[in-house]
N, C-alpha and C positions, 0 to 999 in steps of 0.2 A: 521587673526590668526600673532601671534608674526612668526617673521623668524626672522633671523643671515644674519650679514652685513659682510664679509670680507674686513679687510682693510691693504696693505703690510707699514711699519713702517720705519721709514729713517735708521733702523739698520739691516733690514733686516727680521724682524722679521713681525709675524702677532697678530695682534687683530682679535676678533670678537666679535659683539657688536647686542646685543639684543634687537631689537625693535617692539614695536607695539602701538596700539590708547588704551588709558585706557577705558577700557569701551566695545569698542569690534566696536565702529560705526565708521562710515567715518568720523564723526566731531568733534569725542572724543579726548583730549589731546593728541599729541606723546610723547611716554617716551623710554627710552633707557637706555641699561645698559651693559658695556663694559668686556669682559674678555681676559684672558691671554692665555688661552686653549681654543679648539674646546672642547671639554669633557664638563667641566663648563656651556660652553656658552649652550651646545643643552639640558643640564636636567636644569637649567635656563628658557629655552624655555618653555619645558615640564610641567614646574610649571605654567606659565604665563597661557599657556594653556585649563592648568587643573583647573585654578580660575577663567577661565571664561573673559580671555584678562585681568585681572586684577594684580595688583604686589601681591605677597603672603604673606600674612599673616606673618609680623615679619622682613619680609625682610627692609635694612634701604639702599637708592641707596648710591652705594661706600663706605659699608660696608659689608653687606653681611647679614645672619639673624644673630638678636641676641635675646639671651634668654630672654622671656617673665617672668616677676617675677610671680611668683606661689599667685593668688586671696588671697584676705582674707578673710578668714572661718569666718561666723559669729557665735558669741559663743553657739547660739540655734541650729544649725548647726553639732557641734561636736558631736559625735556619742556619748560620758557619759551624754550630757544634754539630746539629744533627745530620746536616749533609756530608762532612765530616766522617762522622758514625757510620754511616748510611754505606759509605764507600768504602770504611777499613771493614765493615762485617759481610763486603758481599764475598760470595761463595763462586768457586766455581770460572773464577776470573785466573787470568796469567798481571804474575808482578808488572809487565810492561802497560798491558790496561788500566789497571788501576792505577799506576803514577800518571796515566795519562789524561782519568777523571780527576784527580789530585788538580792537575794543571787546569783545567777546564773550569773546575770549581771554582778554585782561586783567580783565576783571569776574566771570566766571562759571565760568572755567576753570582759569586758574594757580592763584587762592586754595584749590584742595585739592590739583592734580596738581604744584605748585611744588616743583621740589628732589628729586622722582621721574625715575627714569629712562624712556624709553620703549623702551629695549632687553627685552625678555623676561628675567626671571630673578629674582633677590634686586634687592630694591632702586628693580625696575621695576612698571610700571603693574598692575595684574591686575583680573581681575572683579570684586573684593571691592571695590577702593580706585570701581570704576567706578558699581557698585549704590550706594555709600555716599553718591558723589556724587549721584547721581539720586533716590535720600530727600531729602537735605537741602535739593535744589533745590525739589522740591515740599512740603516741610514749611517752608519759609523758615529754611534754618539756614544758618547762616556757614560756610565754610569754616576748616580748620585755620590758613591763612595773613591771614587777615582779620584787623582789627585787633579788640582785643575791645571796644571799643563800637560797632562796627557793628550796624545792623535788618536785616534784611532780611526781604520779604515772599515767600509762595509762589509759584510759576511757575505759569501755565496748561499742559495737556500740551501741545500744541503748540510753545509757548515751548521745553518743557525736549528735544523731538521735536529740534528744528532747533536747539537746540547739542549735544546727540547727534551728529549729523550732523556739525558741524564737527569734534568730538571720532571720531567714526569716520574721517575724510578723512584726518585728521593720523594716527594708527595703523596705517591701513591702509597710507600711504606707509612705514611699516616694516618693512611685511610684501612689499612689491614691489620695496624698497631693493637696489641691489648695493652688497656679500654683503648679505643680508635682517639685521633688526636682531632681527625676531620672525618666528617661523614661522604663527603665528595674531594677527586683529584681536581684544582682549579685549572690544569692543565688540559681537560679532557674537550675542551669547547673551543678552543687557541685554533684562530686560521692562519698556517704558513705561509710564507711566501713561495712561491712558485717560479723553478730555474726556469729562467727568461735566457738567460746566458748563449749568444748567438755559436760563440766557438764552442766544436766540441773537445770535451774533457781528455778523451782517450784519440791518441796520434798512429796512425797505422802505416809503417814504412812497407812499401814495396821494395822488392829485391835489390834494385837497382839503386834505389834512397841509402839501402842500409849498406850498399859496396862503396859510395860516398861517405856517409859517416867513417861508416870504418877506416879507408885509408886516409883518414882525418883525426885517426886515434893516437898517440904517442904509442911507443911500442910496446912495451912495458904491459900497455892497458887493452892491448885488442882480443888475446885471447881470454883474458874476461869480461867483455861483451860480446865476443863469441859461443861464447859460454851461455848467458845470460839470453840471447836470441836464439841457440838453438835447443835448450832446455824447456824457456819458458819459465824458471823459475824465478822464484821474488827475490831480492836482492840480498834479503836476511838469510835468506836458506842459502844462497849459492856461495856466499864469504863466507858460511859458517861450516860450509861444507871440507871434508876429511878425505885422507885416501881409502879410510877404511869403508865409507859410505859408497866407494864403485866398485864394482866387479868388470874385469877390461880385457879379461880373457873367458874364452869359450865360443858359443855356439849366439850366445843370447848377451852382450854388455849391456849394464845397467848402473843406473844411479840412485841410492835412497835418500831420500828427504827424510830425517830423520832429528832433525834441529835448527834449529831457530836464531837468529840475535833479536834480543827484545830492548827495547828501552825501559830504563826506569829512572830513576831520579838520581843525578849525576852520574849517568853514563849508560854504559848495553850490559847486558849478561846472555850465555847462552842458558837456553832452555829450547822446549816441546816446539813443533811446526806450528802454525795459527791455529787449524784446528785439526780433528781427527783425520779428516779425509786428507789433509795436506801430510801426512806421515804417509807416501807412494813411492812407488816403484816407477820410475820411465826407461824405457828400451833409449839404449845412443846408437848413434848414427856413426861409419866408419870413422867418418872425420873428428868426432867430438869423443872417439874414444884416440886418436891419436893426441888431439890437443891435451885428455887428461893423463894419455900414458905422461905426455913431456910434462904435463905441470906435478905432474908426481914422481916423478925420478929422484932419488936420493935422498925421499921425506918418509919420515917414520908416520904408521899409521893415522895418530891421532893431533898430526902438525894442517894447517891449514892450505888448502891446496893452492888461496888465492892470497898473496902476501901486497901488501905493501911498500915501496921500494927501502923504506927504511926498517920493515921488518914487523912483524903483527898483519891481522887480518883489516882487508879495506877497512875505511870509513866514512858512508856516504856521502857525508857532508865536504868531507877532504876533497875524495874522489869527483864528483862532482866541478868544486871549481878550481882544482889541480889537473883535471882532465877533461872530466865529460862538456862543462861550458865553455874551453878553448878551440873542444872540437867541434861544437855546434858550431863558433862563429868563423872558423876557417871552411866550415861543411857551406855554412851561407855565401862565402863567395866564391865557392866551385856550384852553387846552383842548387843547391839540397833548399828547397821553399818553406819547408817542413823544419818544428823545432820542437821536436821530441824529450820527453823526459825518459829518465831513466827506466823506467817503469814500463815506459810504453815499449821497449825489446819484446818485456812480455805480450804485449798486445797484439805488435807485430808479429811474434811467433803464432800465435792463435790463429792471426788473419792467414798466414803461409800455409796450416793446414787446411783450411776453409778453403783456401783455391785449389789444393789440390785433393780434396771429396772427402776429409778425413769425420767420421761421423760425430755429430756433437756429443754424447756421449763419453768418449774416446777422449775426446778434447778435455772434458768437464774432469777426467782420473788422469790425464797429461798435468794439469793445472793445480790440481786439489782443491777445488769449487768443491764449498759442501751439499752444493744442489745444481740438478741442472738449470734449475731454472739462473740464478747466476751468470752460468754460459750463455744460455739463449739472452740474458737481460743484455750484456757486453755483447754480444758477437753475431746474435742472426740476424740482425743490419745486411751480415756479411754474405748470410747466403744466397744474396741478388744474384752473385755470379754464377750461381747454379741452376739461375732457371731456364737457360736453355735445358741442362741436362733433364729438368721437370718434368718440361712441356714434351720431350721428347719421351720418357717414361710412361707419360700420361695418355699419348698420341700413340705409343704401341701397346697401351694397354685397351685401350678403345677399337685397337683393331686387329680384331681376328684372326684373320689371315694370314696378319703380321709372322715371321719365324719366330720361334723360338729362342733362335741363339740372336738376336738381333738386339 
């Protein structure tokens, strides 16, 4: 064990020398360090003992602790390079998803973490950097590497969770790498904001409300929104629809969803639907059968069923500004108090099915949800409309004398 020897100097003051054997064994070399005050000597003595009878790292005899230079960071371990490679090597994702990840990285992660290492230790990303990033996103503050003039707006809790999920995946790859760059993922203990918004993200139109909106649409768009509301298809699925996907004659007219538009860098491309369950067949009502017959008349099997006035498939942004937004403004003057998004026609379709007592598993299949949990989470609250039917069913089951036909 290190110990302190006190000696009196000629001027009457005392010196304090910490002595120990480097390594702690009897035959190890003896070391000593002298201090002018006892407090400093005791602190150093504790350090020697704490490091197994060895000189504390960074200590220079007669000088004290010297600041170690920050380790040089390998270019491939800088956040921007490592994260970009992580996204490039992801498997099992579609090109549109990869493109979205690159945008998220460039716009919402790199301005905070550029220049930092993904390796654990000095100069690396730690919990404090991640917490500051989350707080900045929530408050709408720019990152350290944003241009001075940039203005940002506060992000919703869901958006922050999505961005945090991407960062988590990037840093988790450093934990599972061979050899590992980190022992733990600093994202694990981040407390993320809760969604405190008052407004419901989803808008459900009653049938009468849909009639108001429909009456305000330009005539070249009515069939398109009728098809969205009548099938529950996503915009990307319906606008990719081709005549060969439709079976319009026979006892069971159907529509087969087998392609959809995907966003990629600089545009969009045709690809498979969103998930495996999204590749589905749905039945069509007589009204929709006549609509699709009208839209497919004179078209080749691989043409688009719905096209913009200038030709080619509709673009969501163009449709929104040229048709949807003006219709909403007109509908508001006509008494429509809700302002739905185009995607809310899909939600409204589901609510109409629930109102007619269609079981949730059938709705899941029609909408192409990967899990029944998604269907329940999004539309389960609408089942309150069936409370009377549930009460009647329970009452019947608890009344043995009730008729089986009731």
